[in-house]
DOGUVEX-687754 format. One line per field, with one value per residue (C-alpha): residue in one letter; x, y, z. Coordinates in steps of 0.1 Angstrom, whole numbers. Layout:
BEGIN
aa	(A | ...)
u	(X | ...)
v	(Y | ...)
w	(Z | ...)
% end
This chain:
BEGIN
aa	(M | L | M | L | S | Q | R | W | A | C | M | F | T | A | I | T | A | V | L | A | L | P | V | S | A | S | A | Q | F | S | L | S | G | F | A | K | P | S | V | E | V | S | T | A | W | S | S | T | A | I | K | P | E | G | H | A | T | L | A | V | I | L | E | I | P | E | P | L | H | I | N | S | H | L | A | S | A | P | F | I | P | T | T | I | Q | V | I | E | S | P | A | F | L | R | I | S | T | A | V | F | P | A | P | K | D | L | I | F | N | S | G | T | G | K | A | S | I | K | I | F | S | E | K | L | V | A | Y | I | P | V | A | L | K | G | S | A | P | P | G | K | S | Q | I | T | L | R | I | G | Y | Q | A | C | D | D | K | T | C | F | T | P | A | Q | V | D | K | V | V | S | L | E | V | A | S | P | S | A | E | V | K | P | I | N | P | E | L | F | A | G | L | Q | N | S | E | E | R | L | N | I | P | C | F | G | L | D | F | Q | I | P | T | S | K | F | W | L | L | L | I | V | A | A | I | G | G | F | F | L | N | L | T | P | C | V | L | P | L | L | P | L | K | M | M | G | L | S | Q | A | A | G | N | R | R | R | C | F | L | L | G | L | T | M | S | A | G | V | I | A | F | W | M | A | L | A | I | A | I | C | T | I | S | G | F | N | A | T | N | K | L | F | Q | Y | P | A | F | T | V | S | V | G | V | I | I | C | V | M | A | I | G | M | S | G | L | F | S | L | R | L | P | S | W | I | Y | G | I | N | P | S | H | D | S | A | L | G | A | L | L | F | G | I | M | T | A | V | L | S | T | P | C | T | A | P | F | M | G | A | A | A | A | W | S | A | T | Q | P | P | A | I | T | L | T | T | F | A | V | I | G | V | G | M | A | M | P | Y | L | L | L | S | A | F | P | P | L | I | A | R | V | P | R | T | G | P | A | S | E | L | I | K | Q | I | M | G | L | L | M | L | A | A | G | A | Y | F | L | G | T | G | L | A | S | I | W | A | E | P | P | D | P | P | S | Q | A | Y | W | W | F | V | A | I | F | V | L | A | S | G | L | W | L | L | W | R | T | F | R | I | T | E | R | L | F | P | R | L | V | F | G | L | A | G | L | A | L | F | F | G | A | V | H | A | A | V | R | F | T | R | A | S | P | I | H | W | I | Y | F | T | P | D | R | F | T | K | A | Q | Q | T | G | K | P | I | L | L | E | F | T | A | A | W | C | L | N | C | H | A | L | E | Q | G | V | L | H | Q | P | E | V | V | K | L | L | N | S | T | N | L | I | S | M | K | V | D | L | T | G | N | N | N | A | G | D | Q | K | L | L | Q | A | G | S | R | A | I | P | Y | L | V | L | Y | S | A | D | G | S | Q | A | F | A | S | D | A | Y | T | R | Q | Q | V | V | S | A | L | Q | K | A | M | W | P | M | Q)
u	(1111 | 1074 | 1081 | 1041 | 1010 | 973 | 962 | 995 | 999 | 958 | 968 | 993 | 972 | 946 | 971 | 989 | 954 | 956 | 990 | 1000 | 992 | 971 | 990 | 998 | 1018 | 1047 | 1051 | 1084 | 1097 | 1119 | 1132 | 1121 | 1084 | 1057 | 1067 | 1048 | 1062 | 1066 | 1055 | 1056 | 1031 | 1037 | 1025 | 1038 | 1021 | 1031 | 1031 | 1030 | 993 | 962 | 945 | 909 | 901 | 934 | 954 | 977 | 984 | 991 | 1015 | 1009 | 1044 | 1045 | 1082 | 1081 | 1111 | 1129 | 1124 | 1092 | 1063 | 1027 | 1004 | 988 | 963 | 952 | 954 | 928 | 915 | 929 | 955 | 946 | 945 | 962 | 938 | 940 | 909 | 896 | 871 | 867 | 873 | 859 | 832 | 848 | 873 | 875 | 891 | 901 | 907 | 945 | 970 | 993 | 1027 | 1023 | 1038 | 1061 | 1054 | 1063 | 1064 | 1060 | 1053 | 1015 | 999 | 996 | 1029 | 1046 | 1023 | 1028 | 1011 | 1013 | 1035 | 1052 | 1081 | 1108 | 1088 | 1054 | 1049 | 1008 | 994 | 960 | 948 | 929 | 914 | 894 | 863 | 862 | 839 | 869 | 876 | 914 | 932 | 940 | 911 | 921 | 917 | 917 | 933 | 924 | 954 | 943 | 976 | 987 | 1027 | 1039 | 1078 | 1089 | 1072 | 1038 | 1009 | 1008 | 972 | 959 | 970 | 950 | 964 | 937 | 959 | 948 | 963 | 960 | 959 | 965 | 938 | 954 | 937 | 936 | 962 | 986 | 1021 | 1017 | 1055 | 1062 | 1073 | 1088 | 1099 | 1116 | 1089 | 1064 | 1086 | 1068 | 1041 | 1039 | 1047 | 1020 | 989 | 951 | 931 | 896 | 876 | 842 | 818 | 797 | 774 | 795 | 833 | 855 | 872 | 905 | 900 | 936 | 922 | 949 | 936 | 907 | 889 | 887 | 867 | 850 | 840 | 827 | 807 | 789 | 782 | 768 | 745 | 731 | 724 | 712 | 680 | 672 | 668 | 635 | 636 | 634 | 620 | 586 | 588 | 604 | 573 | 554 | 586 | 586 | 551 | 563 | 586 | 566 | 536 | 562 | 584 | 568 | 583 | 619 | 627 | 601 | 612 | 649 | 641 | 620 | 646 | 676 | 655 | 647 | 687 | 692 | 667 | 684 | 720 | 713 | 702 | 736 | 751 | 727 | 734 | 773 | 770 | 755 | 781 | 809 | 792 | 767 | 785 | 777 | 766 | 788 | 762 | 746 | 718 | 717 | 689 | 662 | 675 | 653 | 614 | 603 | 624 | 612 | 576 | 575 | 591 | 561 | 536 | 552 | 547 | 511 | 503 | 520 | 502 | 467 | 473 | 487 | 456 | 432 | 419 | 426 | 397 | 378 | 371 | 402 | 413 | 433 | 467 | 472 | 473 | 499 | 523 | 516 | 529 | 523 | 550 | 550 | 562 | 591 | 585 | 573 | 601 | 627 | 607 | 601 | 634 | 652 | 620 | 638 | 671 | 658 | 644 | 676 | 692 | 680 | 699 | 733 | 746 | 764 | 766 | 781 | 780 | 814 | 822 | 803 | 817 | 849 | 845 | 821 | 859 | 882 | 881 | 849 | 867 | 868 | 832 | 814 | 831 | 819 | 787 | 782 | 790 | 774 | 740 | 753 | 751 | 717 | 707 | 719 | 689 | 668 | 687 | 695 | 656 | 653 | 676 | 663 | 628 | 624 | 633 | 602 | 577 | 566 | 553 | 515 | 505 | 466 | 438 | 428 | 461 | 474 | 458 | 457 | 497 | 492 | 469 | 489 | 522 | 500 | 491 | 525 | 532 | 509 | 524 | 556 | 544 | 527 | 564 | 579 | 548 | 556 | 590 | 588 | 564 | 584 | 615 | 594 | 577 | 607 | 630 | 667 | 675 | 640 | 630 | 605 | 569 | 569 | 530 | 532 | 542 | 501 | 494 | 520 | 509 | 470 | 479 | 504 | 480 | 450 | 470 | 472 | 439 | 433 | 452 | 437 | 401 | 406 | 429 | 398 | 377 | 402 | 410 | 399 | 430 | 451 | 486 | 475 | 454 | 475 | 510 | 489 | 466 | 496 | 516 | 486 | 481 | 517 | 513 | 486 | 499 | 533 | 518 | 503 | 535 | 557 | 536 | 539 | 574 | 581 | 558 | 564 | 587 | 620 | 639 | 672 | 667 | 689 | 706 | 699 | 727 | 735 | 773 | 768 | 756 | 786 | 811 | 794 | 795 | 827 | 837 | 820 | 844 | 826 | 827 | 799 | 776 | 766 | 744 | 728 | 702 | 675 | 633 | 638 | 663 | 652 | 685 | 689 | 654 | 666 | 699 | 688 | 654 | 675 | 707 | 704 | 673 | 682 | 686 | 713 | 723 | 699 | 711 | 741 | 732 | 712 | 743 | 757 | 793 | 778 | 762 | 741 | 734 | 714 | 719 | 689 | 693 | 654 | 653 | 676 | 701 | 733 | 755 | 746 | 759 | 796 | 792 | 794 | 816 | 843 | 832 | 845 | 811 | 793 | 761 | 743 | 736 | 767 | 775 | 803 | 820 | 843 | 866 | 867 | 901 | 879 | 895 | 875 | 874 | 844 | 827 | 808 | 780 | 766 | 773 | 760 | 749 | 780 | 807 | 788 | 787 | 823 | 833 | 809 | 822 | 857 | 853 | 830 | 856 | 885 | 902 | 888)
v	(1206 | 1211 | 1248 | 1257 | 1264 | 1247 | 1258 | 1257 | 1223 | 1220 | 1234 | 1213 | 1182 | 1193 | 1197 | 1164 | 1141 | 1162 | 1155 | 1125 | 1091 | 1067 | 1057 | 1019 | 1002 | 990 | 1022 | 1038 | 1073 | 1097 | 1133 | 1142 | 1156 | 1148 | 1111 | 1085 | 1077 | 1041 | 1028 | 985 | 971 | 942 | 925 | 893 | 874 | 873 | 833 | 802 | 800 | 808 | 780 | 786 | 803 | 816 | 854 | 867 | 898 | 909 | 935 | 959 | 975 | 1004 | 1010 | 1050 | 1059 | 1091 | 1121 | 1109 | 1109 | 1094 | 1115 | 1103 | 1084 | 1112 | 1141 | 1161 | 1185 | 1188 | 1158 | 1126 | 1101 | 1069 | 1038 | 1002 | 982 | 953 | 947 | 911 | 879 | 845 | 852 | 833 | 860 | 892 | 918 | 946 | 984 | 986 | 1003 | 1027 | 1037 | 1077 | 1097 | 1123 | 1164 | 1179 | 1218 | 1238 | 1274 | 1288 | 1323 | 1326 | 1315 | 1276 | 1247 | 1213 | 1181 | 1145 | 1120 | 1090 | 1080 | 1062 | 1031 | 1025 | 990 | 990 | 965 | 944 | 921 | 889 | 865 | 834 | 816 | 780 | 772 | 777 | 751 | 743 | 752 | 780 | 810 | 843 | 880 | 910 | 945 | 979 | 1006 | 1040 | 1066 | 1098 | 1104 | 1133 | 1152 | 1187 | 1202 | 1180 | 1163 | 1132 | 1115 | 1094 | 1056 | 1025 | 990 | 957 | 933 | 897 | 878 | 850 | 829 | 793 | 783 | 752 | 723 | 726 | 701 | 718 | 733 | 772 | 792 | 830 | 843 | 875 | 887 | 919 | 932 | 933 | 949 | 980 | 968 | 982 | 1015 | 1018 | 1035 | 1032 | 1059 | 1058 | 1084 | 1094 | 1119 | 1139 | 1171 | 1176 | 1176 | 1149 | 1132 | 1111 | 1089 | 1067 | 1028 | 1023 | 1041 | 1023 | 1039 | 1062 | 1051 | 1033 | 1067 | 1075 | 1045 | 1050 | 1088 | 1077 | 1053 | 1080 | 1101 | 1071 | 1079 | 1112 | 1099 | 1100 | 1059 | 1066 | 1091 | 1086 | 1058 | 1082 | 1097 | 1064 | 1055 | 1081 | 1075 | 1039 | 1048 | 1077 | 1057 | 1040 | 1070 | 1067 | 1035 | 1041 | 1008 | 993 | 1022 | 1017 | 980 | 991 | 1016 | 984 | 958 | 981 | 986 | 950 | 949 | 971 | 962 | 928 | 935 | 949 | 923 | 896 | 916 | 916 | 879 | 875 | 895 | 874 | 839 | 847 | 846 | 879 | 891 | 925 | 953 | 967 | 974 | 941 | 928 | 950 | 939 | 907 | 910 | 887 | 907 | 940 | 927 | 912 | 946 | 962 | 944 | 936 | 978 | 973 | 953 | 973 | 1010 | 990 | 985 | 1018 | 1035 | 1020 | 992 | 965 | 969 | 959 | 916 | 905 | 870 | 859 | 849 | 886 | 897 | 878 | 896 | 931 | 930 | 965 | 991 | 995 | 957 | 939 | 920 | 949 | 967 | 939 | 938 | 976 | 980 | 950 | 967 | 1004 | 987 | 972 | 1004 | 1022 | 998 | 1022 | 1052 | 1044 | 1062 | 1091 | 1093 | 1055 | 1038 | 1043 | 1029 | 997 | 995 | 991 | 967 | 945 | 935 | 930 | 898 | 892 | 905 | 936 | 938 | 924 | 954 | 981 | 966 | 966 | 1004 | 1011 | 993 | 1009 | 1042 | 1037 | 1031 | 1054 | 1078 | 1051 | 1036 | 1076 | 1087 | 1055 | 1062 | 1097 | 1097 | 1138 | 1140 | 1126 | 1135 | 1160 | 1139 | 1135 | 1097 | 1095 | 1118 | 1128 | 1144 | 1104 | 1093 | 1116 | 1115 | 1077 | 1075 | 1102 | 1079 | 1049 | 1065 | 1076 | 1042 | 1023 | 1052 | 1039 | 1001 | 1010 | 1023 | 990 | 969 | 989 | 986 | 950 | 939 | 965 | 947 | 909 | 928 | 944 | 933 | 947 | 968 | 987 | 1011 | 994 | 1012 | 1042 | 1040 | 1029 | 1068 | 1073 | 1048 | 1059 | 1098 | 1084 | 1076 | 1107 | 1131 | 1110 | 1117 | 1155 | 1156 | 1140 | 1161 | 1193 | 1180 | 1165 | 1196 | 1219 | 1190 | 1186 | 1221 | 1256 | 1270 | 1294 | 1283 | 1244 | 1250 | 1275 | 1251 | 1214 | 1229 | 1241 | 1209 | 1193 | 1213 | 1207 | 1169 | 1170 | 1191 | 1179 | 1144 | 1155 | 1172 | 1144 | 1120 | 1142 | 1146 | 1108 | 1094 | 1118 | 1115 | 1120 | 1153 | 1129 | 1114 | 1079 | 1052 | 1020 | 1002 | 966 | 952 | 960 | 990 | 1005 | 989 | 1008 | 1041 | 1035 | 1030 | 1066 | 1082 | 1103 | 1109 | 1086 | 1088 | 1068 | 1071 | 1036 | 1037 | 1013 | 1021 | 1007 | 1037 | 1072 | 1090 | 1076 | 1093 | 1127 | 1129 | 1128 | 1151 | 1173 | 1170 | 1163 | 1169 | 1204 | 1227 | 1232 | 1197 | 1183 | 1207 | 1192 | 1150 | 1154 | 1174 | 1153 | 1157 | 1129 | 1094 | 1095 | 1062 | 1049 | 1014 | 1004 | 972 | 969 | 935 | 911 | 930 | 912 | 924 | 963 | 947 | 938 | 968 | 987 | 966 | 971 | 1013 | 1008 | 1012 | 981 | 1004 | 1028 | 1052 | 1062 | 1086 | 1076 | 1098 | 1084 | 1109 | 1101 | 1080 | 1057 | 1067 | 1078 | 1112 | 1114 | 1094 | 1102 | 1085 | 1120 | 1145 | 1188 | 1201 | 1224 | 1194 | 1172 | 1211 | 1211 | 1170 | 1172 | 1204 | 1193 | 1161 | 1179 | 1204 | 1194 | 1223 | 1249)
w	(1024 | 998 | 989 | 978 | 991 | 993 | 964 | 938 | 949 | 943 | 907 | 901 | 909 | 881 | 861 | 859 | 860 | 827 | 812 | 828 | 818 | 847 | 875 | 883 | 907 | 879 | 863 | 864 | 880 | 865 | 867 | 830 | 828 | 846 | 840 | 866 | 899 | 903 | 939 | 950 | 969 | 990 | 1014 | 1039 | 1068 | 1102 | 1106 | 1079 | 1090 | 1107 | 1126 | 1137 | 1164 | 1161 | 1147 | 1121 | 1108 | 1073 | 1065 | 1040 | 1029 | 1000 | 991 | 977 | 959 | 965 | 963 | 964 | 995 | 999 | 1024 | 1051 | 1059 | 1083 | 1049 | 1044 | 1014 | 986 | 995 | 989 | 1016 | 1015 | 1021 | 1025 | 1026 | 1020 | 994 | 996 | 1018 | 1031 | 1055 | 1079 | 1090 | 1110 | 1095 | 1111 | 1093 | 1089 | 1120 | 1105 | 1119 | 1134 | 1096 | 1094 | 1094 | 1061 | 1064 | 1040 | 1029 | 1029 | 1015 | 1054 | 1067 | 1075 | 1072 | 1076 | 1059 | 1073 | 1050 | 1044 | 1028 | 1019 | 1030 | 1046 | 1066 | 1077 | 1096 | 1094 | 1122 | 1108 | 1128 | 1124 | 1132 | 1144 | 1115 | 1088 | 1066 | 1058 | 1024 | 1009 | 1008 | 995 | 1003 | 979 | 994 | 975 | 984 | 971 | 973 | 957 | 951 | 954 | 947 | 957 | 927 | 921 | 932 | 909 | 897 | 926 | 921 | 928 | 937 | 941 | 951 | 958 | 991 | 998 | 1033 | 1048 | 1068 | 1090 | 1106 | 1145 | 1150 | 1122 | 1136 | 1127 | 1130 | 1133 | 1105 | 1091 | 1133 | 1121 | 1099 | 1126 | 1154 | 1144 | 1150 | 1189 | 1170 | 1151 | 1160 | 1146 | 1145 | 1146 | 1126 | 1149 | 1127 | 1146 | 1132 | 1106 | 1122 | 1127 | 1156 | 1149 | 1180 | 1183 | 1191 | 1214 | 1239 | 1242 | 1275 | 1251 | 1230 | 1254 | 1266 | 1229 | 1229 | 1262 | 1248 | 1217 | 1231 | 1255 | 1225 | 1215 | 1233 | 1213 | 1181 | 1162 | 1167 | 1207 | 1217 | 1216 | 1244 | 1269 | 1281 | 1287 | 1310 | 1328 | 1339 | 1344 | 1370 | 1378 | 1393 | 1413 | 1422 | 1459 | 1470 | 1463 | 1464 | 1435 | 1413 | 1411 | 1402 | 1377 | 1365 | 1372 | 1348 | 1326 | 1320 | 1320 | 1288 | 1265 | 1280 | 1273 | 1237 | 1230 | 1240 | 1226 | 1191 | 1197 | 1204 | 1169 | 1153 | 1170 | 1157 | 1131 | 1094 | 1074 | 1105 | 1110 | 1114 | 1139 | 1118 | 1100 | 1123 | 1102 | 1070 | 1074 | 1071 | 1096 | 1120 | 1109 | 1104 | 1142 | 1156 | 1140 | 1153 | 1185 | 1188 | 1175 | 1204 | 1234 | 1216 | 1218 | 1254 | 1265 | 1248 | 1266 | 1248 | 1264 | 1282 | 1256 | 1259 | 1241 | 1236 | 1272 | 1253 | 1246 | 1276 | 1278 | 1256 | 1269 | 1305 | 1318 | 1320 | 1355 | 1363 | 1362 | 1334 | 1316 | 1325 | 1312 | 1275 | 1277 | 1274 | 1250 | 1227 | 1231 | 1226 | 1196 | 1182 | 1188 | 1166 | 1136 | 1139 | 1153 | 1131 | 1137 | 1172 | 1177 | 1144 | 1137 | 1173 | 1168 | 1136 | 1143 | 1174 | 1155 | 1131 | 1167 | 1189 | 1207 | 1240 | 1223 | 1209 | 1238 | 1259 | 1238 | 1228 | 1267 | 1270 | 1244 | 1265 | 1293 | 1278 | 1266 | 1299 | 1324 | 1320 | 1332 | 1356 | 1371 | 1370 | 1390 | 1412 | 1424 | 1420 | 1427 | 1392 | 1382 | 1407 | 1383 | 1354 | 1363 | 1377 | 1371 | 1357 | 1327 | 1318 | 1322 | 1304 | 1276 | 1269 | 1272 | 1246 | 1221 | 1230 | 1221 | 1190 | 1183 | 1186 | 1167 | 1141 | 1143 | 1143 | 1106 | 1098 | 1110 | 1089 | 1066 | 1055 | 1063 | 1039 | 1016 | 1014 | 1012 | 979 | 970 | 944 | 938 | 922 | 922 | 949 | 975 | 975 | 1003 | 1000 | 1044 | 1050 | 1042 | 1075 | 1098 | 1086 | 1096 | 1133 | 1134 | 1123 | 1150 | 1179 | 1167 | 1164 | 1199 | 1215 | 1204 | 1209 | 1245 | 1258 | 1249 | 1272 | 1304 | 1313 | 1302 | 1314 | 1283 | 1286 | 1280 | 1256 | 1238 | 1240 | 1235 | 1208 | 1191 | 1190 | 1184 | 1150 | 1141 | 1145 | 1121 | 1096 | 1100 | 1096 | 1059 | 1048 | 1055 | 1041 | 1013 | 1007 | 1016 | 989 | 966 | 935 | 941 | 927 | 921 | 884 | 906 | 893 | 913 | 916 | 901 | 897 | 860 | 863 | 886 | 858 | 833 | 849 | 854 | 819 | 814 | 831 | 849 | 889 | 906 | 938 | 958 | 985 | 1008 | 1021 | 1031 | 1039 | 1084 | 1086 | 1094 | 1100 | 1058 | 1051 | 1072 | 1055 | 1024 | 1027 | 1048 | 1025 | 990 | 984 | 988 | 955 | 953 | 955 | 936 | 909 | 910 | 918 | 886 | 862 | 830 | 846 | 876 | 881 | 906 | 926 | 954 | 971 | 986 | 1013 | 1023 | 1006 | 1000 | 981 | 991 | 959 | 977 | 1014 | 993 | 977 | 1012 | 1029 | 999 | 1005 | 1037 | 1060 | 1077 | 1084 | 1072 | 1061 | 1041 | 1013 | 988 | 963 | 937 | 913 | 873 | 882 | 907 | 936 | 969 | 974 | 1002 | 1022 | 1053 | 1072 | 1087 | 1062 | 1055 | 1027 | 1024 | 1025 | 997 | 976 | 978 | 975 | 941 | 928 | 930 | 920 | 884 | 876 | 894 | 873 | 889)
% end
């Protein structure tokens, strides 16, 4: 029984980190002094080989000698959790996250009474499900694992250890015979329970993936909240106006809502199919790493915006009218639903990024089901509005106010189009690891600024009532000054002295023995910009990130940055934004896709000054 408070345990960890030599997987344990613990790591497969379209399970075994124990995968600060990550694998393999058994409770005395932590002792067997795509060539393949753990006894928590292990996998031909092996080792799989970590508004919720229905609820709620992200929110008034115009005909209104919902769900299903079938496509926002796609989205949005603003009344080529169908038609509603879903993908984290990333590692049936539920959650508001037309009856259908809303939304859509065009062109011109140009923010600002001025001017022309003039006048001024402020902030030099990531630079940074902070970002990722501006650019955080005791490194995935993509997978994520902090010994001290200022400051201080 551990008879120390968390503060004492943290102090002993720090003392050990100074006095003990680096821990390795083959070091010997002794009860005298601060000797190094020995935790043996081995692996075993559930079958002799794996066939195309087949499945196998890899067991990762940690032998923990008495009187040692290691912290569980659910441990929190100041204790270091056990982690098992796949840092390198062939593209034709679909590898799930590690499935851990239920940990034990260890009771100890804290300053406020009895407390407990989750631990593993004697022997830990974790499981990694692996699936093989049909295109895999027969022969030997290799998977590289990284196992991290912290061993403790009843007096001391030792320096965290990190072990890299290469595992061979035999890929068999379709006609080969594959036999199950090690049945006794995999009997414990049914008692294991994988937990998915869902970050939300600075809090972490752990959901057992065995309760698939609960994960689907999370995915649906996350899909619903995608409508409130800055990627999608400007489009909602336009859709409400389209439904409002059909509200007098209940059947037509419901048909439009159903068609738009079908467009939303169809896109998410197509994305799931791409993840299941296309090698290297493993994340919801992967589309925006292809400059041609981002530029195409920008052009389509601009065409839609011009039509929304009423500029199609000019004599334009006839083919342009065909690609901008009315948003209150069935085809227009379908395309609008698809476009809405497309624009949501850069903003998937933190609402459902974890659920989508987890499902991308699962068998195709689970991936398709999860993404379909995300689409249903996102489409639900439109379906409800169309099913109950009185909910949108107060939205103006015709008249100057309706035209003004369309014009303002059209200008804001032009701003969105300029944003995606700019990020797409920046991706083409960018040369990783150097950062892309941010000049496109001024074009975005011009359209937002114009929308603010137009709203202010037209409001005073349309109405003489004081309240609408006050409300919409202030909104116009807010758009005007907000656009200028945003353009200045996004185009100015960063207050953080970033080193832009390359594998060589990261290796050299590790050799300094300093903690390393990695920020994974991209020009097209609005959530990345929001977190960087709202958290990392706070004076207290900037001071820590610019400290000589830390190396701050940015991994920009805007262009064709294959090394950055690989590093993101090694760090344990498939989507951005993502922030990772490595302590001086190379272990992962903090990782999050929805972090707060307080979380970052606390993690940095502990990594930079562990003795305090």
